[in-house]
C-alpha positions, -999 to +999 in steps of 0.1 A: +007+261-788+009+248-753-001+213-743-026+222-716-062+232-722-086+253-700-108+222-694-078+201-683-065+229-660-099+232-643-100+195-634-063+188-630-053+163-603-025+168-578+009+168-594+030+188-619+015+193-654+037+206-682+025+231-708+058+232-727+088+255-727+092+251-689+057+263-680+040+240-655+008+239-635+014+227-599-016+212-581-012+206-544-029+178-525-051+205-509-064+214-543-045+247-546-032+254-581-003+276-592+020+283-621+057+277-622+082+284-649+114+264-651+141+284-669+179+285-675+196+316-664+233+322-658+240+285-665+217+274-637+182+259-638+156+276-616+119+274-609+101+308-608+067+311-592+043+330-615+012+331-594-021+312-587-044+297-612-074+320-619-106+301-629-130+328-616-156+343-639-144+379-638-168+407-642-162+432-671-151+457-645-126+433-630-112+424-664-106+460-673-089+466-640-067+436-644-058+445-680-044+478-668-019+460-646+014+448-661+013+410-667+044+408-644+024+422-615-006+398-618-007+370-593-040+353-603-035+340-638-056+322-664-039+297-687-034+324-714-021+349-689+004+324-675+017+318-710+020+355-716+039+360-683+062+331-690+070+346-725+080+379-708+103+362-683+119+340-711+127+372-730+145+387-699+165+355-694+174+354-731+187+390-730+208+382-699+186+399-673+176+382-641+140+371-647+132+368-609+145+404-603+124+416-632+093+398-619+098+413-585+110+448-595+075+465-592+063+442-564+086+453-536+058+472-519+035+442-517+033+432-480+031+398-465-001+386-449+009+397-414+017+432-425-014+435-446-035+423-416-020+450-394-026+477-420-062+465-426-068+465-388-055+501-385-077+513-414-109+495-404-109+492-366-127+525-359-158+511-376-158+479-355-171+472-320-141+476-295-140+439-285-141+427-321-113+451-331-092+438-301-097+402-310-090+406-348-052+405-347-051+381-317-071+355-336-050+358-367-018+357-348-029+324-332-045+307-361-034+323-394+001+337-390+018+303-385+011+294-421+001+326-438+020+353-419+051+355-442+033+347-474+030+377-498-006+387-497-010+383-535+001+347-534-026+334-510-053+313-527-079+289-515-054+261-508-034+282-484-065+293-466-077+257-463-044+247-448-045+275-423-080+265-411-078+227-411-063+226-376-093+242-360-121+237-386-136+207-368-122+211-332-131+248-329-158+255-356-170+288-343-135+302-341-126+287-375-155+306-391-143+339-374-107+334-386-120+326-421-139+359-421-108+378-408-086+363-435-112+374-461-113+409-446-075+412-450-075+399-486-103+421-496-085+451-481-054+441-500-075+440-532-086+476-525-050+487-522-040+469-554-017+445-536-036+416-552-058+415-583-088+395-568-109+395-537-108+366-512-118+333-526-151+320-511-167+289-526-134+272-535-124+274-498-156+257-487-152+229-512-120+218-497-131+217-461-153+190-444-187+197-429-184+211-394-201+193-364-234+204-350-238+219-316-222+247-296-232+283-288-244+304-317-243+274-340-256+281-374-280+260-393-264+250-426-280+273-452-292+243-473-315+234-444-330+269-439-358+266-466-372+235-451-371+250-416-389+281-428-415+260-444-420+241-411-422+273-391-448+287-415-469+256-413-474+259-375-498+282-356-486+318-351-467+327-320-447+359-316-416+338-310-421+320-344-430+352-362-400+371-348-377+342-357-390+343-393-381+380-395-346+372-381-342+347-409-356+369-437-338+402-427-313+386-416-314+405-383-300+400-348-326+386-325-325+417-303-333+439-333-364+419-341-375+418-304-373+456-301-386+465-336-415+489-337-440+496-365-426+532-369-393+517-380-408+501-411-413+520-443-435+498-465-433+521-495-395+520-496-393+485-483-369+495-456-364+489-419-346+518-401-332+509-367-323+536-342-288+537-327-299+525-293-312+493-309-280+485-327-251+465-314-226+491-327-248+520-314-251+535-349-284+539-366-287+516-396-313+510-424-316+477-442-337+468-473-366+443-468-372+414-492-406+401-503-411+375-475-402+400-448-426+426-463-454+400-467-450+389-431-451+424-417-480+435-439-501+405-428-494+413-391-502+450-396-535+442-413-545+417-386-535+438-356-540+475-367-511+486-344-500+521-334-466+534-347-450+531-313-462+495-308-437+466-308-441+444-338-436+413-316-448+422-281-443+401-251-465+399-220-477+433-209-465+449-241-428+445-232-403+432-256-400+394-260-372+377-241-344+363-261-353+328-248-386+331-266-369+327-300-346+300-286-378+282-274-392+283-309-361+265-322-362+239-293-399+232-300-390+225-336-362+202-323-335+222-339-300+223-321-292+258-334-291+293-320-314+321-334-283+344-338-267+317-360-290+324-390-268+354-397-240+329-403-263+308-424-269+339-446-232+347-447-222+312-458-250+313-485-238+347-498-202+334-500-211+303-519-242+312-539-235+349-546-197+349-550-197+379-573-213+401-546-186+423-530-179+416-494-188+451-482-223+447-496-228+415-476-214+432-445-238+461-449-268+437-455-259+422-421-259+456-404-221+455-400-205+490-402-189+497-435-166+527-439-183+555-459-153+556-483-160+520-493-197+529-500-186+559-521-163+537-541-193+517-553-214+549-556-240+551-529-271+545-551-255+514-566-244+501-532-280+502-519-293+485-551-267+457-547-278+452-510-314+450-522-304+425-549-286+403-524-314+403-498-341+397-525-322+367-537-319+354-501-357+359-497-364+338-528-340+311-516-355+307-481-391+304-493-382+281-522-404+254-508-434+276-505-460+272-533-480+302-520-471+334-502-471+340-465-506+333-452 
């Protein structure tokens, strides 16, 4: 029986913590935790990296998938799995075989982060807007490759990601958030190719990084502040700017999508909002599910205004679409230093920290980002839509948490 316990491992401080028979938990100052086995082979003592500590609550599906994989291939290990892997390597050493060679025998095809990023980019770029596809590798080359580029993609955990982001996290917050999302895209793609046995860490990355400064273009309101802001908006007299901003938050939609939304795009029975291609940033038609506060808001306006199907939901002067500055003015009137577009980042951060079990493609689809059809098929289309609805319903409940009554 080893010396370590699950409870100790979870809260272990920086340093080297022995379990016995050469197995140790290494905790970095950044908080990253990994397993190392010290072993004698060929008359020499050597340390063998086993993988990162896995403290995640795996779903039954993830557990079954992990169990199919040889223990030698797993790179995210619980305490029990680390002991099992250490036992296997000790057996190799005892029989005269090189334990490192045996560990790496079936892992030769696992790429480093740079190669995985290039492969992810090649596979996914056709579904991205051209300028975003062009910037993806450039941002990673500048801000991620220096620390992560040569690291095998299955050895990257929250500690390595934090180290890569720290240099720009406070000085270039908007860029840091984009780089973090790009790193997650690469790691999630690697998971889909079985190069690693877990998706990108989310909450554990945030825990090790300081709060970013306020200000700057497209700055996002911290998600913890959104419910209070929604309550403040709902307490004020109706203006189309405030109402459109509420839909932007509830959906969560791009400001332009809300400004150009028409009643014919809303299906109250299915609780869906179908946006035509010309309205979308990527020029592809897209349908999102609508949560309870969004539906309540739209139903109230429809009952009050009795609009025609072709009417704008939030008309400006003369029946033309609102200007983008109208939503910005609603924020400035409320003395908020944020951008209306930033609420999508608020939602994204909330999803990462409060809904970590939700697959990344589901979050991307909920934000109207293009997701390859093969990814949707992998989840089964019906289940994919249900997961999107579950995610946005949870967001709706979160943002109106301070409301004791429904939308007036």
